[in-house]
C-alpha positions as a Markdown table, in Angstrom:
| # | Residue | x | y | z |
|---|---|---|---|---|
| 1 | Met | 0.1 | 0.0 | 0.1 |
| 2 | Thr | 1.4 | 3.3 | -1.1 |
| 3 | Gly | 0.8 | 6.8 | -0.1 |
| 4 | Pro | 0.9 | 8.6 | 3.3 |
| 5 | Arg | 2.1 | 6.9 | 6.5 |
| 6 | Ala | -1.0 | 5.7 | 8.2 |
| 7 | Ala | -2.0 | 6.8 | 11.7 |
| 8 | Val | -0.5 | 4.8 | 14.4 |
| 9 | Pro | -3.9 | 2.6 | 15.8 |
| 10 | Pro | -5.0 | 3.9 | 19.3 |
| 11 | Ser | -4.7 | 0.2 | 20.8 |
| 12 | Thr | -0.8 | 0.7 | 19.8 |
| 13 | Gln | -0.3 | 3.9 | 21.2 |
| 14 | Pro | 1.9 | 4.1 | 24.6 |
| 15 | Gly | -1.4 | 5.6 | 26.1 |
| 16 | Ala | -3.8 | 3.4 | 24.7 |
| 17 | Gln | -7.1 | 2.4 | 26.7 |
| 18 | Gly | -6.6 | -0.4 | 29.3 |
| 19 | Trp | -3.5 | 1.0 | 30.8 |
| 20 | Gln | -4.8 | 4.2 | 32.1 |
| 21 | Pro | -4.9 | 2.6 | 35.8 |
| 22 | Leu | -1.9 | 1.2 | 35.7 |
| 23 | Tyr | -0.1 | 4.6 | 34.7 |
| 24 | Leu | -2.4 | 6.8 | 36.9 |
| 25 | Leu | -1.4 | 4.5 | 40.2 |
| 26 | Ala | 2.4 | 4.3 | 39.0 |
| 27 | Gly | 2.0 | 8.0 | 38.9 |
| 28 | Val | 0.4 | 8.5 | 41.9 |
| 29 | Gly | 2.9 | 6.0 | 43.5 |
| 30 | Ala | 6.2 | 7.7 | 42.4 |
| 31 | Leu | 5.1 | 11.0 | 43.9 |
| 32 | Leu | 4.1 | 9.0 | 47.1 |
| 33 | Phe | 7.3 | 7.5 | 46.9 |
| 34 | Val | 9.1 | 11.2 | 47.2 |
| 35 | Val | 6.7 | 12.8 | 49.7 |
| 36 | Leu | 7.4 | 9.6 | 52.0 |
| 37 | Leu | 11.1 | 9.5 | 51.7 |
| 38 | Val | 11.3 | 13.3 | 52.4 |
| 39 | Thr | 9.2 | 13.0 | 55.5 |
| 40 | Ala | 11.5 | 10.0 | 56.4 |
| 41 | Leu | 14.4 | 12.6 | 55.9 |
| 42 | Val | 13.0 | 15.4 | 58.0 |
| 43 | Leu | 12.5 | 12.8 | 61.1 |
| 44 | Asp | 15.8 | 11.5 | 60.4 |
| 45 | Ser | 17.2 | 15.5 | 60.7 |
| 46 | Leu | 15.1 | 16.0 | 63.7 |
| 47 | Ser | 16.8 | 13.3 | 65.5 |
| 48 | Pro | 19.5 | 11.5 | 63.5 |
| 49 | Pro | 20.4 | 8.0 | 64.8 |
| 50 | Pro | 24.2 | 7.1 | 65.3 |
| 51 | Val | 26.0 | 5.7 | 62.4 |
| 52 | His | 28.6 | 3.8 | 64.1 |
| 53 | Gly | 28.7 | 2.1 | 67.5 |
| 54 | Gly | 26.4 | -0.8 | 68.6 |
| 55 | Glu | 26.0 | 0.3 | 72.2 |
| 56 | Ala | 25.3 | 4.1 | 71.1 |
| 57 | Thr | 22.5 | 2.8 | 68.6 |
| 58 | Leu | 21.0 | 0.6 | 70.9 |
| 59 | Leu | 20.7 | 3.3 | 73.7 |
| 60 | Phe | 19.4 | 5.8 | 71.0 |
| 61 | Ile | 16.5 | 3.4 | 69.8 |
| 62 | Ala | 15.5 | 2.9 | 73.4 |
| 63 | Ala | 15.3 | 6.8 | 74.0 |
| 64 | Asn | 13.5 | 7.6 | 70.7 |
| 65 | Lys | 11.8 | 4.1 | 69.8 |
| 66 | Pro | 8.6 | 5.4 | 68.0 |
| 67 | Gly | 10.2 | 7.9 | 66.0 |
| 68 | Tyr | 13.0 | 5.5 | 64.9 |
| 69 | Val | 10.5 | 2.7 | 64.0 |
| 70 | Ala | 8.3 | 5.1 | 62.1 |
| 71 | Glu | 11.6 | 6.6 | 60.3 |
| 72 | Gln | 12.6 | 2.8 | 59.4 |
| 73 | Ile | 9.1 | 1.9 | 58.1 |
| 74 | Leu | 9.5 | 5.4 | 55.7 |
| 75 | Trp | 12.8 | 4.3 | 54.5 |
| 76 | Thr | 11.7 | 0.6 | 53.7 |
| 77 | Leu | 7.9 | 0.3 | 52.8 |
| 78 | Pro | 7.9 | 2.8 | 49.9 |
| 79 | Asn | 10.7 | 0.5 | 47.9 |
| 80 | Ile | 7.6 | -1.3 | 46.5 |
| 81 | Leu | 6.2 | 1.4 | 44.7 |
| 82 | Pro | 9.3 | 2.1 | 42.0 |
| 83 | Val | 8.6 | -1.4 | 41.2 |
| 84 | Leu | 5.0 | -0.1 | 40.3 |
| 85 | Val | 6.6 | 2.9 | 38.5 |
| 86 | Phe | 9.1 | 0.7 | 36.2 |
| 87 | Thr | 6.4 | -1.6 | 35.1 |
| 88 | Ala | 4.3 | 1.1 | 34.0 |
| 89 | Leu | 7.4 | 2.4 | 32.3 |
| 90 | Phe | 8.0 | -0.8 | 30.5 |
| 91 | Val | 4.2 | -1.1 | 29.2 |
| 92 | Ala | 4.5 | 2.7 | 28.0 |
| 93 | Leu | 8.0 | 2.2 | 26.1 |
| 94 | Phe | 7.7 | -1.2 | 25.0 |
| 95 | Thr | 6.0 | -0.2 | 21.6 |
| 96 | Val | 9.0 | 2.6 | 21.3 |
| 97 | Gln | 12.1 | 0.5 | 22.3 |
| 98 | Lys | 11.4 | -3.1 | 23.2 |
| 99 | Ser | 14.7 | -4.2 | 24.2 |
| 100 | Leu | 15.4 | -0.9 | 26.4 |
| 101 | Ala | 12.3 | -0.9 | 27.8 |
| 102 | Leu | 12.8 | -4.5 | 29.0 |
| 103 | Ile | 16.2 | -4.0 | 30.6 |
| 104 | Ala | 15.2 | -0.7 | 32.4 |
| 105 | Leu | 12.3 | -2.8 | 34.1 |
| 106 | Ile | 14.8 | -5.8 | 35.0 |
| 107 | Phe | 17.6 | -3.3 | 35.9 |
| 108 | Gly | 15.1 | -0.5 | 37.6 |
| 109 | Gly | 12.4 | -2.4 | 39.0 |
| 110 | Leu | 14.1 | -5.8 | 40.4 |
| 111 | Pro | 16.7 | -4.1 | 42.9 |
| 112 | Trp | 14.0 | -2.1 | 44.7 |
| 113 | Ala | 12.1 | -5.5 | 45.1 |
| 114 | Leu | 15.2 | -6.8 | 46.3 |
| 115 | Leu | 15.8 | -4.0 | 48.8 |
| 116 | Leu | 12.3 | -5.3 | 50.5 |
| 117 | Ala | 14.2 | -8.2 | 51.5 |
| 118 | Val | 17.4 | -6.5 | 53.1 |
| 119 | Pro | 16.7 | -6.0 | 56.8 |
| 120 | Val | 18.7 | -2.5 | 56.8 |
| 121 | Ser | 17.7 | 1.1 | 55.2 |
| 122 | Ser | 21.1 | 2.4 | 54.9 |
| 123 | Arg | 20.1 | 4.7 | 57.9 |
| 124 | Gly | 19.3 | 2.3 | 60.6 |
| 125 | Ser | 17.1 | -1.3 | 60.7 |
| 126 | Leu | 13.8 | -2.6 | 62.3 |
| 127 | Asn | 16.0 | -5.5 | 63.4 |
| 128 | Leu | 18.1 | -3.0 | 65.5 |
| 129 | Val | 14.7 | -2.4 | 67.5 |
| 130 | Tyr | 14.5 | -5.9 | 68.9 |
| 131 | Leu | 18.3 | -5.7 | 69.5 |
| 132 | Ser | 17.7 | -2.8 | 71.6 |
| 133 | Asp | 14.9 | -4.1 | 73.6 |
| 134 | Arg | 16.9 | -7.3 | 74.3 |
| 135 | Tyr | 20.2 | -5.0 | 75.3 |
| 136 | Val | 17.6 | -2.8 | 77.8 |
| 137 | Ala | 16.2 | -6.1 | 79.6 |
| 138 | Ala | 19.7 | -7.8 | 79.9 |
| 139 | Ala | 20.7 | -8.7 | 83.2 |
| 140 | Thr | 24.6 | -8.4 | 83.0 |
| 141 | Asp | 27.4 | -6.6 | 80.9 |
| 142 | Lys | 28.1 | -9.9 | 79.3 |
| 143 | Glu | 24.5 | -10.3 | 77.6 |
| 144 | Arg | 24.5 | -6.6 | 76.7 |
| 145 | Gln | 27.8 | -6.9 | 75.1 |
| 146 | Val | 26.4 | -9.7 | 72.8 |
| 147 | Tyr | 23.5 | -7.5 | 71.7 |
| 148 | Ala | 26.0 | -4.6 | 71.2 |
| 149 | Thr | 28.1 | -7.0 | 68.8 |
| 150 | Ala | 25.0 | -8.1 | 66.9 |
| 151 | Ala | 24.0 | -4.6 | 66.4 |
| 152 | Glu | 27.7 | -3.6 | 65.2 |
| 153 | Ala | 27.2 | -6.3 | 62.3 |
| 154 | Ile | 23.9 | -4.7 | 61.0 |
| 155 | Ile | 25.4 | -1.1 | 61.2 |
| 156 | Ala | 28.1 | -2.5 | 59.3 |
| 157 | Glu | 25.8 | -3.9 | 56.3 |
| 158 | Asn | 24.0 | -0.3 | 56.7 |
| 159 | Asn | 27.2 | 1.2 | 55.8 |
| 160 | Thr | 28.2 | -1.2 | 53.1 |
| 161 | Pro | 27.5 | -0.2 | 49.3 |
| 162 | Ala | 25.0 | -2.4 | 48.0 |
| 163 | Ile | 25.4 | -3.4 | 44.0 |
| 164 | Val | 21.6 | -3.1 | 44.0 |
| 165 | Gly | 21.7 | 0.4 | 44.3 |
| 166 | Ala | 23.9 | 0.8 | 41.4 |
| 167 | Leu | 21.7 | -1.7 | 39.2 |
| 168 | Ser | 18.7 | 0.9 | 40.0 |
| 169 | Ala | 20.3 | 3.7 | 38.5 |
| 170 | Val | 21.4 | 1.8 | 35.4 |
| 171 | Gly | 17.8 | 1.1 | 35.1 |
| 172 | Ile | 17.0 | 4.9 | 35.2 |
| 173 | Leu | 19.6 | 5.3 | 32.7 |
| 174 | Val | 18.4 | 2.7 | 30.1 |
| 175 | Ala | 15.0 | 4.1 | 30.7 |
| 176 | Gly | 16.1 | 7.6 | 29.8 |
| 177 | Ala | 17.7 | 6.4 | 26.8 |
| 178 | Ala | 14.4 | 4.7 | 25.8 |
| 179 | Met | 12.4 | 7.6 | 26.3 |
| 180 | Ser | 14.6 | 9.7 | 23.9 |
| 181 | Ser | 14.8 | 7.1 | 21.2 |
| 182 | Gly | 11.7 | 6.7 | 18.4 |
| 183 | Arg | 9.6 | 8.9 | 16.8 |
| 184 | Arg | 6.4 | 8.4 | 19.1 |
| 185 | Lys | 7.6 | 10.4 | 22.2 |
| 186 | Ala | 4.9 | 9.1 | 25.4 |
| 187 | Phe | 7.3 | 11.1 | 27.9 |
| 188 | Pro | 8.7 | 14.8 | 27.3 |
| 189 | Arg | 12.7 | 15.2 | 26.2 |
| 190 | Phe | 13.5 | 16.9 | 29.4 |
| 191 | Leu | 12.4 | 13.8 | 31.4 |
| 192 | Ala | 14.9 | 11.6 | 29.1 |
| 193 | Trp | 17.9 | 13.5 | 29.8 |
| 194 | Leu | 16.9 | 13.7 | 33.5 |
| 195 | Gly | 17.0 | 10.0 | 33.3 |
| 196 | Ile | 20.4 | 9.8 | 31.5 |
| 197 | Val | 21.9 | 12.3 | 33.6 |
| 198 | Thr | 20.5 | 11.0 | 37.0 |
| 199 | Gly | 21.6 | 7.2 | 35.9 |
| 200 | Val | 24.9 | 8.1 | 35.0 |
| 201 | Leu | 25.5 | 10.0 | 38.4 |
| 202 | Gly | 23.9 | 7.3 | 40.4 |
| 203 | Val | 26.2 | 4.7 | 39.2 |
| 204 | Leu | 29.2 | 6.8 | 40.2 |
| 205 | Ser | 27.8 | 7.9 | 43.5 |
| 206 | Glu | 27.0 | 4.1 | 44.4 |
| 207 | Val | 30.7 | 3.0 | 43.2 |
| 208 | Leu | 32.2 | 6.0 | 44.9 |
| 209 | Arg | 29.8 | 6.1 | 48.0 |
| 210 | Gln | 32.8 | 5.7 | 50.4 |
| 211 | Ala | 35.2 | 7.8 | 48.6 |
| 212 | Leu | 33.1 | 10.7 | 48.0 |
| 213 | Pro | 30.2 | 11.0 | 49.6 |
| 214 | Glu | 28.8 | 14.5 | 48.3 |
| 215 | Phe | 28.2 | 12.5 | 45.0 |
| 216 | Tyr | 25.6 | 10.7 | 47.0 |
| 217 | Trp | 23.6 | 13.5 | 48.3 |
| 218 | Gly | 23.7 | 15.1 | 44.7 |
| 219 | Tyr | 22.3 | 11.8 | 43.3 |
| 220 | Gly | 19.7 | 11.5 | 45.9 |
| 221 | Ile | 18.3 | 14.8 | 45.2 |
| 222 | Leu | 18.2 | 14.1 | 41.2 |
| 223 | Leu | 16.8 | 10.6 | 41.8 |
| 224 | Trp | 13.9 | 12.3 | 44.0 |
| 225 | Ala | 13.5 | 14.7 | 41.1 |
| 226 | Trp | 13.5 | 12.1 | 38.5 |
| 227 | Phe | 10.9 | 10.4 | 40.4 |
| 228 | Ala | 8.5 | 13.3 | 40.9 |
| 229 | Ala | 9.0 | 14.1 | 37.0 |
| 230 | Thr | 8.3 | 10.7 | 36.1 |
| 231 | Gly | 5.4 | 10.5 | 38.1 |
| 232 | Ile | 3.7 | 13.6 | 36.7 |
| 233 | Ala | 4.5 | 12.5 | 33.1 |
| 234 | Leu | 2.6 | 8.8 | 33.9 |
| 235 | Val | -0.1 | 10.7 | 35.2 |
| 236 | Arg | -0.8 | 13.0 | 32.3 |
| 237 | Leu | 0.0 | 9.7 | 30.1 |
| 238 | Ser | -3.0 | 8.1 | 32.0 |
| 239 | Arg | -5.2 | 10.9 | 30.6 |
| 240 | Ser | -3.9 | 11.0 | 27.0 |
| 241 | Ala | -6.6 | 8.4 | 25.7 |
| 242 | Leu | -9.3 | 9.2 | 27.7 |
């Protein structure tokens, strides 16, 4: 058949009917993810937990238990929301860049799901709450030393860079690359470049987390900006085919 290129059928467009609920939930989830993490950061700044010393950490938790528990929940529970976000991005980008969309889903979404199985949040752990209770209830210095040593092991895990963080940054980078390619753009160009910059800085900051911690703070800000911008884009995409 010759002549002008036929219009893309609605059923093959990224915003086609049937995916609006996913885009909407993922968009709201991305925004909620940022709000919850900002709330956790506020709690952390109001009463920052120790990052070294098992005994000091357990005593801190005993004196600030409600706030500490709330902060740890806010650091860990929202990790399921990025999985939903990357799933929605996969659906939206699949018709444009199948391979990149799948790679972004695997590298971007899977690490966040795996973090739910890790008992640390990089700013503490709910496991330390149990150890703190046992430490306070211990009758002898020897018993308290056992719990303090166990706390040191968890604190060491908190301060150890995790490969899943770097993998998630790769997923964001690939998602940005997918958004920038193809003729039919489901997402604004600035979001594509934001994803690429965030992904590159994220990989560097995760690898150099101990050597250059200021990189990590910069990545954190860009990461939240990327999720917020992606959330808004997904919400708009959910309305595009109504």
